[in-house]
Each structure stands twice: as structure tokens, then as C-alpha cells.
C-alpha positions as CSV (number, residue, x, y, z in Angstrom):
1,M,-1.3,18.5,-104.3
2,T,-4.7,17.8,-102.7
3,G,-5.6,16.2,-99.4
4,T,-4.0,16.4,-96.0
5,S,-2.8,13.0,-95.0
6,T,-1.6,9.9,-96.8
7,H,-3.2,7.7,-94.0
8,D,-6.7,9.1,-93.7
9,G,-9.8,9.2,-96.0
10,N,-8.9,9.4,-99.7
11,G,-5.3,10.2,-99.0
12,I,-3.5,12.8,-101.2
13,D,-3.2,13.3,-104.9
14,V,0.2,14.5,-106.2
15,V,0.4,16.0,-109.7
16,V,3.8,15.5,-111.2
17,R,4.7,17.8,-114.1
18,T,7.5,16.7,-116.4
19,S,9.0,18.5,-119.3
20,G,11.6,17.9,-121.9
21,S,12.7,18.6,-125.5
22,A,13.6,16.6,-128.5
23,Y,14.1,17.0,-132.2
24,K,11.4,16.1,-134.7
25,G,13.7,13.7,-136.6
26,W,17.3,12.8,-137.5
27,L,17.6,15.5,-140.1
28,D,15.1,18.1,-138.8
29,P,16.9,20.6,-136.5
30,E,13.5,21.9,-135.1
31,E,13.3,21.3,-131.4
32,V,10.0,20.3,-129.9
33,A,9.2,21.0,-126.2
34,V,7.0,18.5,-124.4
35,R,5.2,18.9,-121.1
36,R,3.2,16.1,-119.5
37,C,1.4,15.8,-116.2
38,F,0.2,12.8,-114.3
39,A,-1.3,12.2,-110.9
40,V,-0.4,9.7,-108.2
41,R,-2.7,8.9,-105.3
42,V,-1.2,7.9,-102.0
43,S,-3.8,6.5,-99.6
44,P,-4.6,3.5,-97.5
45,K,-6.3,2.0,-100.6
46,S,-3.4,2.7,-103.0
47,E,-2.2,-0.4,-104.9
48,W,1.5,-1.1,-105.2
49,R,2.8,-0.4,-108.7
50,E,-0.4,1.3,-109.7
51,D,0.0,3.3,-113.0
52,P,-0.2,7.1,-112.7
53,R,-3.2,8.8,-114.4
54,D,-2.7,11.3,-117.2
55,V,-4.1,14.7,-116.2
56,N,-4.1,18.2,-117.5
57,C,-1.2,20.3,-116.3
58,P,-2.1,22.9,-113.7
59,D,-1.8,26.5,-114.5
60,G,1.0,28.5,-113.0
61,P,4.5,27.6,-112.0
62,P,5.4,24.3,-110.4
63,L,5.6,24.2,-106.6
64,T,9.0,25.0,-105.1
65,F,10.2,23.8,-101.7
66,A,12.8,25.2,-99.4
67,P,15.8,22.9,-98.8
68,P,15.5,20.9,-95.6
69,P,17.0,22.5,-92.6
70,E,20.6,21.6,-91.8
71,P,20.9,19.0,-89.1
72,P,22.3,20.3,-85.8
73,R,26.0,20.0,-85.3
74,L,27.1,17.3,-82.9
75,P,29.1,18.7,-80.0
76,Y,32.4,16.9,-80.5
77,E,34.6,19.5,-78.7
78,D,32.2,20.0,-75.8
79,L,31.8,16.3,-75.3
80,R,35.5,15.7,-75.4
81,A,36.2,18.5,-73.0
82,K,33.4,17.6,-70.5
83,L,33.4,13.8,-70.2
84,P,34.9,12.6,-67.0
85,R,38.5,11.4,-66.9
86,V,38.9,8.3,-64.6
87,P,42.4,7.5,-63.4
88,E,43.8,4.0,-64.1
89,G,42.4,1.6,-61.5
90,G,39.6,4.1,-60.6
91,R,35.8,3.5,-60.6
92,L,33.6,4.9,-63.2
93,D,30.2,6.4,-62.3
94,E,27.6,6.0,-65.2
95,A,25.4,8.6,-63.6
96,E,28.2,11.1,-63.9
97,V,28.4,10.5,-67.6
98,R,24.7,11.0,-67.9
99,R,24.9,14.2,-65.9
100,T,27.6,15.4,-68.2
101,L,25.4,14.8,-71.3
102,A,22.6,16.7,-69.6
103,T,24.8,19.8,-69.2
104,L,25.5,19.9,-73.0
105,D,22.0,21.3,-73.7
106,L,21.7,19.1,-76.8
107,H,19.4,20.1,-79.7
108,P,16.1,18.2,-79.6
109,A,17.0,16.4,-82.9
110,I,20.2,14.9,-81.3
111,R,19.5,11.4,-79.8
112,A,21.7,10.3,-77.0
113,E,22.3,6.8,-75.7
114,V,24.4,5.7,-72.8
115,K,25.3,2.1,-71.9
116,A,27.6,0.7,-69.2
117,D,29.5,-2.6,-69.6
118,G,32.5,-4.1,-67.9
119,G,33.5,-1.0,-66.0
120,R,33.3,1.3,-69.1
121,V,30.5,3.6,-70.4
122,G,29.7,4.0,-74.1
123,V,28.0,7.1,-75.5
124,L,26.3,7.6,-78.8
125,L,25.1,11.0,-80.1
126,S,23.3,10.8,-83.4
127,V,21.1,12.7,-85.8
128,K,18.5,11.0,-87.9
129,G,19.7,10.6,-91.4
130,N,17.9,10.7,-94.7
131,G,18.6,7.0,-95.4
132,F,21.0,7.7,-98.3
133,D,23.9,9.8,-97.0
134,A,26.3,9.0,-94.2
135,Q,24.7,8.9,-90.7
136,D,25.8,11.8,-88.4
137,C,27.1,10.2,-85.2
138,L,29.6,10.7,-82.5
139,L,30.9,7.9,-80.3
140,A,32.6,8.1,-76.9
141,R,34.0,5.6,-74.5
142,V,34.9,6.4,-70.9
143,G,36.8,3.9,-68.8
144,P,39.6,3.8,-66.2
145,G,42.7,5.3,-67.8
146,A,41.1,6.4,-71.1
147,T,38.3,8.7,-72.3
148,E,37.9,8.7,-76.1
149,V,35.6,10.6,-78.5
150,W,35.5,9.9,-82.2
151,V,33.5,10.1,-85.4
152,P,33.6,6.8,-87.3
153,P,34.9,7.0,-90.9
154,R,32.3,8.1,-93.4
155,I,32.2,4.7,-95.2
156,Q,31.3,3.0,-91.9
157,R,28.5,5.6,-91.3
158,M,26.7,4.7,-94.5
159,P,23.2,3.1,-94.2
160,G,23.4,-0.6,-93.5
161,E,26.9,-0.5,-92.0
162,G,25.5,-0.4,-88.4
163,V,28.4,1.5,-86.8
164,C,26.4,4.3,-85.2
165,T,25.4,2.3,-82.1
166,V,26.2,2.6,-78.5
167,G,27.5,-1.0,-78.6
168,N,30.0,0.1,-81.2
169,A,31.1,2.8,-78.8
170,L,32.0,0.1,-76.2
171,D,33.5,-2.4,-78.7
172,P,34.4,-0.7,-82.0
173,K,34.0,-2.9,-85.1
174,P,36.9,-3.1,-87.5
175,S,36.3,-1.5,-90.9
176,P,34.9,-4.2,-93.3
177,H,36.2,-2.1,-96.3
């Protein structure tokens, strides 16, 4: 890889090394190993669907990357234990819910949203997903007579389902599946 930014100057060049094996023919049992390399430029001037360039394969082993860090765990038990309980007919204080969230000492990667509506308060705690797997989110609703905390079903947390919202904490959508 060369370059430092996909958005500045000439962008970056990424050399992709591929390898594989095949047999010379139907009846020839000799296996042939093939290794090819090509380069792709990512820059402000890159053209969409641009063909990669054939290049000589670099010496040495391919680059390896550590797996991405595990996302922080959402504090289900702590949230459930610490959210206020409002008796039936009582008044809910949104500020108290916000103060409770502040005491949880959330990891910086956890996004928190709070929204009040109709005497209830909805809470969303979420971690940015990778766009392919189920979104990590925790929903809560505090209202007179009921405090609920739940993780929506996995199928509803898949990209495009739109269930990991503070609005869904207030008014949960039924499963479309």
C-alpha cells in the first residue's frame, strides 16, 4: 500500500495479491500454482468501475491485519437495575433518566439517545455496526407503572430494518417477519 489518504493528493494504491491452483488439463494430474497481482488506486480522481492494473507481485509475505477490536458490551443489567421506577399515576422526570445514563460510565463507542413523549421516556444505547451484521442496540422505556429494558430480536436489528432507534423504544414496531 502506498499513500496516506484516499481523499488527498494522488490517493492510495493498494496492491492485491491473488493465488490459486489448477490442473493443466482434464487428464494431466500435474497441479499448477498461479499468483497474480494488480493495483487499485483510490483517490478523488478515481473513476468508478476502473479496471485494476496488472503489476509485479511485491517480495515478501502479504500484509496481515489484526482482527478489529470487539465492540464494547452494552450495559443491559446496569441499565435495568438503575433506571428509575415510577409508580402508576406518578410523574416521570426526563432529567433523572439522563442523570442515570451519566452514572453508567458508558464506553465512548456507545451512543446514547433519550427522548420524552407522552409522559414516557425512551432510551437507545447502540454501537456502530459494520453494515452487514446485526446492529448492537439496547432499548428502554420508562413510564408510570413500567420500566422496560430489552434487546430487539436479531432479525429486527439487521441493516435496513430500522429498529435500533429511540422512537422504537417509545413505540416498538411489530416484527415484519
